[in-house]
C-alpha positions as CSV (number, residue, x, y, z in Angstrom):
1,M,0.1,0.1,0.0
2,T,1.4,3.2,-1.0
3,Q,1.7,5.8,1.6
4,Q,0.8,9.3,0.5
5,Y,2.8,12.0,1.5
6,T,1.0,15.1,2.8
7,Q,2.3,18.5,3.4
8,P,2.1,20.0,6.7
9,P,-0.8,22.3,7.0
10,H,1.4,25.4,7.2
11,A,3.0,24.3,4.0
12,Q,-0.3,24.3,2.1
13,M,-1.2,27.8,3.0
14,P,-0.1,30.3,0.2
15,M,2.7,32.9,1.4
16,Q,1.5,36.4,1.7
17,Q,3.7,38.9,0.0
18,P,4.6,42.1,2.0
19,P,2.8,45.2,0.7
20,K,4.3,47.3,-1.9
21,Q,5.8,50.7,-1.0
22,K,5.4,53.6,-3.2
23,N,8.7,54.8,-4.7
24,T,8.3,58.6,-4.4
25,T,11.8,59.1,-5.8
26,K,11.1,57.0,-9.0
27,T,8.1,59.2,-9.6
28,A,9.8,62.5,-9.3
29,L,12.6,61.4,-11.8
30,I,9.9,60.4,-14.2
31,I,8.0,63.9,-14.0
32,V,11.6,65.6,-14.4
33,G,12.4,63.5,-17.3
34,S,9.3,64.0,-19.1
35,I,9.7,67.7,-18.7
36,F,13.3,67.7,-20.0
37,G,12.3,65.5,-22.8
38,G,9.5,68.1,-23.8
39,L,12.0,70.8,-23.8
40,V,14.3,68.7,-26.0
41,L,11.6,68.1,-28.4
42,I,10.8,71.7,-28.6
43,G,14.3,72.7,-29.2
44,A,14.5,70.1,-31.9
45,L,11.4,71.3,-33.6
46,G,12.7,74.9,-33.6
47,S,16.0,73.9,-35.1
48,I,14.2,72.3,-38.0
49,G,12.1,75.2,-38.6
50,G,15.4,77.4,-38.6
51,N,16.8,75.0,-41.2
52,K,13.8,75.5,-43.2
53,S,14.2,79.1,-43.2
54,A,17.9,78.8,-44.1
55,D,16.9,76.4,-47.1
56,K,15.1,79.3,-48.6
57,P,16.7,81.3,-51.4
58,A,18.1,84.5,-50.2
59,A,16.4,87.6,-51.1
60,A,18.0,90.1,-53.7
61,P,20.0,92.6,-52.3
62,A,18.3,95.9,-52.0
63,A,19.3,98.8,-54.4
64,T,22.0,100.7,-52.9
65,T,20.7,104.1,-52.0
66,T,23.1,107.2,-51.3
67,T,22.3,108.4,-48.0
68,A,23.0,111.8,-47.0
69,A,25.6,112.3,-44.7
70,P,23.9,113.3,-41.0
71,V,23.5,116.8,-40.8
72,Q,25.5,118.0,-37.8
73,K,24.0,120.4,-35.7
74,A,26.0,123.7,-35.5
75,V,27.2,124.4,-32.1
76,P,26.1,127.8,-31.0
77,K,29.0,130.2,-30.8
78,T,29.5,132.3,-27.7
79,E,29.6,135.7,-28.8
80,A,31.3,138.4,-26.9
81,P,28.8,141.0,-25.4
82,K,28.5,143.8,-27.8
83,V,29.6,146.9,-26.3
84,V,27.0,149.7,-27.3
85,A,28.5,153.1,-27.4
86,P,26.3,155.7,-25.8
87,K,24.1,157.6,-28.1
88,T,25.3,161.2,-28.5
89,S,22.6,163.5,-30.0
90,A,23.8,165.8,-32.5
91,P,23.6,169.4,-31.6
92,P,20.5,171.1,-32.8
93,V,20.9,172.7,-36.3
94,K,20.0,176.2,-36.1
95,P,18.0,177.1,-38.9
96,T,19.7,179.3,-41.6
97,Q,18.6,182.7,-41.6
98,P,18.0,184.1,-45.1
99,A,20.4,186.8,-45.9
100,A,19.0,190.1,-45.5
101,P,17.9,191.6,-48.7
102,K,20.4,194.2,-50.3
103,L,19.0,197.7,-49.7
104,A,18.3,200.0,-52.5
105,C,21.5,201.9,-53.8
106,E,23.8,199.7,-51.5
107,G,27.1,199.0,-53.2
108,Q,26.7,201.7,-55.7
109,D,30.3,203.0,-56.4
110,D,29.4,206.6,-56.9
111,R,27.0,207.6,-53.9
112,S,26.5,211.0,-55.5
113,A,24.8,209.4,-58.8
114,P,20.8,209.3,-58.8
115,C,19.6,205.9,-57.3
116,E,15.9,204.8,-57.7
117,V,14.1,204.4,-54.5
118,K,10.6,203.6,-53.4
119,V,8.8,205.9,-50.9
120,G,8.9,204.0,-47.5
121,S,11.6,201.6,-48.4
122,A,15.1,201.7,-47.0
123,F,18.0,202.8,-48.9
124,K,21.9,203.2,-48.3
125,L,24.1,205.9,-49.6
126,G,27.7,205.8,-48.6
127,S,28.1,205.7,-44.8
128,H,24.3,206.4,-44.1
129,T,21.1,204.5,-44.5
130,V,17.7,206.0,-44.6
131,L,15.6,203.7,-42.5
132,A,12.3,202.0,-43.7
133,G,9.2,203.8,-42.9
134,W,9.8,207.3,-44.2
135,K,7.0,209.2,-45.9
136,I,6.0,212.3,-47.9
137,K,4.1,215.1,-46.4
138,D,2.7,218.4,-47.4
139,S,4.5,220.9,-45.1
140,G,2.4,223.9,-46.1
141,F,5.5,225.2,-48.0
142,G,5.8,222.4,-50.3
143,M,6.8,218.5,-50.4
144,T,8.7,217.5,-47.3
145,I,9.9,214.1,-45.9
146,V,9.6,212.7,-42.6
147,G,11.8,209.6,-41.3
148,K,15.2,208.8,-39.8
149,A,18.7,208.1,-40.9
150,K,21.5,206.1,-39.2
151,N,25.2,206.2,-39.6
152,T,26.2,202.7,-40.7
153,D,30.0,203.4,-41.0
154,D,32.6,202.9,-38.4
155,K,33.4,206.6,-38.1
156,T,31.7,209.9,-37.3
157,S,29.7,211.2,-40.5
158,T,27.1,213.6,-41.4
159,M,24.4,213.0,-44.0
160,F,23.4,215.3,-46.8
161,I,20.9,213.9,-49.6
162,D,18.7,215.4,-52.4
163,V,15.4,213.3,-53.1
164,K,13.9,214.3,-56.4
165,F,10.2,213.3,-57.5
166,L,10.0,212.9,-61.2
167,K,7.3,212.4,-63.9
168,G,9.1,211.1,-66.6
169,D,12.1,212.9,-67.1
170,E,10.7,216.1,-65.5
171,V,11.6,216.8,-61.8
172,V,8.3,218.0,-60.3
173,A,9.4,218.4,-56.8
174,H,12.7,217.7,-54.9
175,V,13.5,217.7,-51.1
176,M,17.0,218.3,-49.4
177,C,17.4,216.3,-46.2
178,N,20.5,216.1,-43.6
179,T,21.5,215.0,-40.1
180,G,23.8,216.1,-37.6
181,D,27.1,214.6,-36.8
182,L,26.3,210.9,-36.0
183,E,28.5,208.5,-34.2
184,P,28.8,204.8,-35.6
185,G,25.4,203.1,-35.0
186,Q,23.7,206.4,-34.1
187,S,20.3,207.2,-35.8
188,E,18.4,210.7,-35.9
189,T,15.3,212.3,-37.5
190,M,16.2,213.8,-40.7
191,N,15.9,217.4,-41.3
192,C,14.2,218.1,-44.6
193,I,13.6,221.3,-46.5
194,P,10.9,221.5,-49.2
195,D,11.4,223.4,-52.4
196,G,7.8,224.9,-52.3
197,T,6.2,222.3,-54.5
198,Y,3.9,219.6,-53.6
199,T,2.4,217.0,-55.9
200,K,1.5,213.5,-56.0
201,K,1.8,213.3,-59.7
202,F,5.1,211.8,-60.0
203,T,6.2,208.3,-61.3
204,K,9.7,207.8,-59.9
205,V,11.8,208.9,-56.9
206,T,15.5,209.1,-57.0
207,A,18.1,209.8,-54.2
208,E,21.7,211.0,-54.2
209,A,24.4,212.2,-51.7
210,T,25.0,215.9,-52.0
211,F,28.2,215.9,-49.8
């Protein structure tokens, strides 16, 4: 009779394996490797894209244009302060006085030659001037003259003149006038002697020195 061998009861029970422990380190390495692999893949794709761009034909060079040189800004010059001379006003110009009108008979070489004059207007004979404003008057004894004479010479002198009133070439009246001795610049009322004739019918008057 064959004897069966039977295992002991403890041998028949299956052996229980110890529970597996989570490998945290391995998991972390897997995550890091995945991230690194993704970065490598992205870099590779970028490199491929760059190579494709390099394979494209190069664009034709742009036409050469002449560019103007950059304009340099002028540096402002520092000028020395201007010295302004004080304004000097010109002296006022005095108005030029017109020359005094030349008197009748003035400058006549021969003071005894008859010289035409006008009643009331000044005239000069030699060293004396009959002043303007003289007039004729009827003295009752004939034509007379009322007026003044002045010594315009630089020495003492006396005036003697003859004033004739003419109509054409005819003397219709004449008056003798004189002064006393006059110092230079002195004037005096003339002393005039009528000839006994008085008329207004004359066309010309002349004067001449008698001494």
